[in-house]
C-alpha positions in Angstrom: -173.1 -102.9 64.6 -173.4 -102.0 60.9 -176.9 -100.9 60.0 -178.5 -102.4 56.9 -180.0 -99.6 54.9 -182.7 -100.3 52.4 -184.5 -97.4 50.5 -185.7 -99.8 47.8 -189.4 -99.4 46.7 -189.6 -103.2 46.7 -187.7 -106.4 47.4 -186.6 -108.6 44.6 -189.0 -111.3 45.8 -192.0 -109.0 45.1 -191.1 -108.6 41.4 -192.9 -110.1 38.5 -191.0 -112.7 36.4 -190.3 -110.3 33.7 -189.2 -107.6 36.0 -186.8 -110.1 37.8 -185.3 -111.0 34.5 -185.0 -107.3 33.4 -183.4 -106.5 36.7 -180.8 -109.3 36.5 -179.8 -108.4 32.9 -180.0 -104.7 33.7 -177.5 -105.1 36.6 -175.2 -107.0 34.4 -175.3 -104.4 31.7 -174.6 -101.6 34.2 -171.7 -103.7 35.7 -170.1 -104.2 32.4 -170.8 -107.8 32.0 -172.3 -106.9 28.7 -170.6 -103.7 27.7 -171.9 -101.2 25.1 -171.9 -102.7 21.6 -171.9 -106.3 22.9 -174.8 -108.7 22.1 -176.9 -110.3 24.8 -176.7 -114.2 24.8 -179.0 -115.9 22.4 -182.6 -116.1 23.3 -182.5 -119.9 24.0 -179.6 -119.4 26.4 -181.5 -116.7 28.4 -184.6 -118.8 28.4 -182.8 -121.8 29.9 -180.9 -119.6 32.4 -184.0 -118.1 33.9 -186.5 -120.9 33.2 -189.0 -118.6 31.6 -191.2 -118.4 28.5 -190.6 -116.3 25.4 -193.5 -114.1 26.5 -191.7 -113.2 29.8 -188.4 -112.5 27.9 -190.0 -110.3 25.4 -191.7 -108.2 28.3 -188.2 -108.0 30.0 -186.6 -106.8 26.7 -189.4 -104.3 26.4 -188.6 -102.9 29.8 -184.8 -102.7 29.0 -185.4 -101.1 25.6 -187.6 -98.5 27.2 -184.9 -97.6 29.6 -182.3 -97.1 26.8 -180.2 -100.1 27.7 -180.7 -102.3 24.6 -182.0 -102.5 21.1 -183.3 -105.6 19.3 -183.1 -106.1 15.6 -184.3 -109.0 13.5 -181.5 -111.2 12.3 -179.0 -109.1 14.3 -179.9 -109.9 17.9 -180.1 -107.7 21.0 -177.3 -105.2 21.4 -176.4 -103.2 24.5 -176.6 -99.5 23.7 -173.9 -96.8 24.5 -174.4 -95.5 28.0 -175.3 -92.1 26.5 -178.7 -93.7 25.9 -179.2 -95.0 29.4 -181.8 -93.2 31.4 -180.1 -92.6 34.8 -183.1 -90.7 36.1 -185.1 -93.9 35.9 -185.7 -95.2 39.4 -185.1 -98.8 38.4 -181.8 -98.0 36.8 -180.7 -96.2 39.8 -181.8 -99.0 42.1 -179.8 -101.4 39.9 -176.8 -99.2 40.1 -177.0 -99.1 43.9 -177.3 -102.9 44.1 -173.8 -103.3 42.5 -172.1 -100.5 44.6 -171.1 -97.0 43.7 -168.0 -95.6 42.3 -166.9 -92.2 43.6 -167.3 -90.5 40.1 -171.0 -91.5 40.1 -171.5 -90.2 43.6 -170.0 -86.9 42.5 -172.2 -86.8 39.4 -175.2 -87.3 41.6 -174.1 -84.6 43.9 -173.8 -82.1 41.0 -177.3 -82.8 39.9 -178.6 -82.5 43.5 -176.8 -79.2 43.9 -178.5 -77.7 40.9 -182.0 -79.2 41.4 -182.4 -79.3 45.1 -180.9 -75.8 45.6 -183.6 -74.6 43.2 -186.2 -76.6 45.1 -185.2 -75.0 48.4 -185.3 -71.6 47.0 -188.8 -72.2 45.6 -189.9 -73.8 48.9 -188.9 -70.6 50.7 -191.4 -68.7 48.5 -194.2 -71.3 48.5 -194.0 -73.2 51.8 -196.9 -73.6 54.2 -197.0 -73.8 57.9 -197.7 -77.5 57.5 -194.6 -78.0 55.2 -192.4 -76.3 57.9 -193.9 -78.5 60.6 -193.2 -81.7 58.5 -189.6 -80.6 57.9 -189.1 -80.0 61.6 -190.6 -83.5 62.5 -188.0 -85.0 60.1 -185.3 -82.9 61.7 -186.3 -84.1 65.2 -186.2 -87.7 64.0 -182.7 -87.1 62.5 -181.5 -85.5 65.8 -182.8 -88.5 67.8 -181.2 -91.1 65.6 -177.8 -91.1 67.2 -177.1 -94.8 66.9 -179.4 -95.9 64.1 -178.1 -95.2 60.6 -181.2 -96.5 58.9 -183.6 -94.4 61.0 -181.4 -91.3 60.3 -181.3 -92.1 56.5 -185.1 -92.5 56.3 -185.7 -89.2 58.2 -183.2 -87.5 55.9 -184.8 -88.8 52.8 -188.3 -87.6 54.0 -186.8 -84.2 54.8 -185.6 -83.7 51.3 -188.9 -85.0 49.9 -190.8 -82.6 52.1 -188.8 -79.8 50.5 -189.6 -81.1 47.1 -193.3 -81.1 47.9 -193.0 -77.6 49.4 -191.4 -76.3 46.2 -194.6 -76.8 44.3 -192.5 -77.8 41.3 -193.8 -81.2 39.8 -190.5 -81.7 37.9 -188.4 -81.3 41.1 -190.7 -83.6 42.9 -190.3 -86.2 40.2 -186.5 -86.4 40.8 -187.1 -88.1 44.2 -185.5 -91.3 42.8 -182.2 -89.4 42.2 -182.3 -88.0 45.7 -183.2 -91.4 47.2 -180.3 -93.0 45.3 -177.7 -90.4 46.3 -178.6 -90.7 49.9 -178.5 -94.5 49.8 -175.0 -94.2 48.3 -174.0 -91.6 50.9 -175.2 -93.7 53.8 -173.8 -97.0 52.6 -170.4 -95.5 52.1 -170.3 -93.3 55.2 -173.0 -92.6 57.6 -172.9 -89.5 59.8 -174.3 -91.6 62.7 -171.0 -93.3 63.0 -169.4 -90.2 64.4 -170.9 -87.8 67.0 -169.4 -84.7 65.5 -170.6 -85.6 61.9 -174.1 -86.4 63.2 -174.2 -83.0 64.9 -173.0 -81.2 61.9 -175.4 -82.9 59.6 -178.4 -82.0 61.7 -177.2 -78.5 62.1 -176.8 -78.2 58.3 -180.3 -79.5 57.7 -181.7 -77.1 60.4 -180.1 -74.2 58.5 -182.1 -75.2 55.4 -185.4 -75.3 57.2 -184.8 -72.1 59.1 -184.1 -70.3 55.8 -187.1 -71.7 54.2 -189.3 -70.7 57.1 -187.8 -67.2 57.0 -188.6 -67.1 53.2 -185.0 -66.5 52.5 -184.6 -68.3 49.2 -180.9 -67.5 48.7 -179.9 -68.7 52.1 -182.0 -71.8 51.7 -180.3 -72.7 48.3 -176.9 -72.0 49.8 -177.6 -74.2 52.9 -178.9 -77.0 50.6 -175.7 -76.9 48.5 -173.6 -76.9 51.7 -175.3 -80.0 53.1 -175.0 -81.9 49.9 -171.3 -80.9 49.8 -170.9 -82.0 53.4 -172.2 -85.5 52.4 -169.8 -85.8 49.5 -166.9 -84.7 51.5 -167.7 -87.3 54.2 -167.7 -90.0 51.4 -164.4 -88.9 50.0 -162.9 -89.0 53.5 -164.2 -92.4 54.0 -163.0 -93.7 50.6 -159.5 -92.1 51.3 -159.2 -93.8 54.6 -159.7 -97.2 53.0 -157.0 -96.7 50.4 -153.6 -98.3 51.3 -150.8 -96.0 51.6 -148.8 -95.6 48.4 -151.8 -96.3 46.2 
C-alpha cells in the first residue's frame, strides 16, 4: 500500500487566517495561476473569496511581499514579481512548492544545492563530530535499515540522519538549510521511495552507512564524496521512476 508522506511543519488546519490566505495565494503564484507580471485580483474579490477582513489580507500580503512573491503599489495594485525575486530557501515557499508537485528540473536544482552544501557539511562534520553525533547518526541508520516496508518511517529516519550531520558540522548556515534538505527528500520519496524495491533499500542504507563511517573515521574527503554519491543515487532513482511513467514514443 502506498505510504502517505508528510514532512510538513504544520497542517493547513493549524494555520492562522492570514497564513492560510498567504499559503493559498502563494501556491497559485508558484503554480502559474498568477504568472510574473500579472496582477492579483482586486482586494474586494479576494476579501469575498476568503471571507476575511482587510486586516487579515494586509497581513497575508506582508507575508508574500517578504518572501519576494509580490509587490503592492498605490493606484497600481498588487503585482506578481519575477521568479528571480522568489526566496526558494524559505521553508514556506518550499512547502508550497511540494504541495503542488515537483517537476524534474526543480528536483535536479535541489540536488545541485544539496551536493554543494551537504558535501561541505559532511566534510566539516568529519572534523568536528563528537561521539554523541556518531551515535545519533547510527541510530538513524538502524531505523532506515529496519524500515523495509514503511516509506514514511524510512523517510523520517533519512531526514533526521541528514539533520544530524548538519548539527555535527558545527556550521549554523548549513544547519539553517534544513528546509531545503527536507523538501528535497520529500520530493524524492513522493516520486520514488527506495522502500518499494529491496535492492534500492539496501543500496540506500549502504550509501548512508558509508557517509557515517567516513565521518567517524574523520575522513572529510571520503565523507563529502559519499554524500554526493547518495544524493546522486536519489536523483537517479527519481529519473528512472519518471522515465518508466512516460509512454513510449513521447
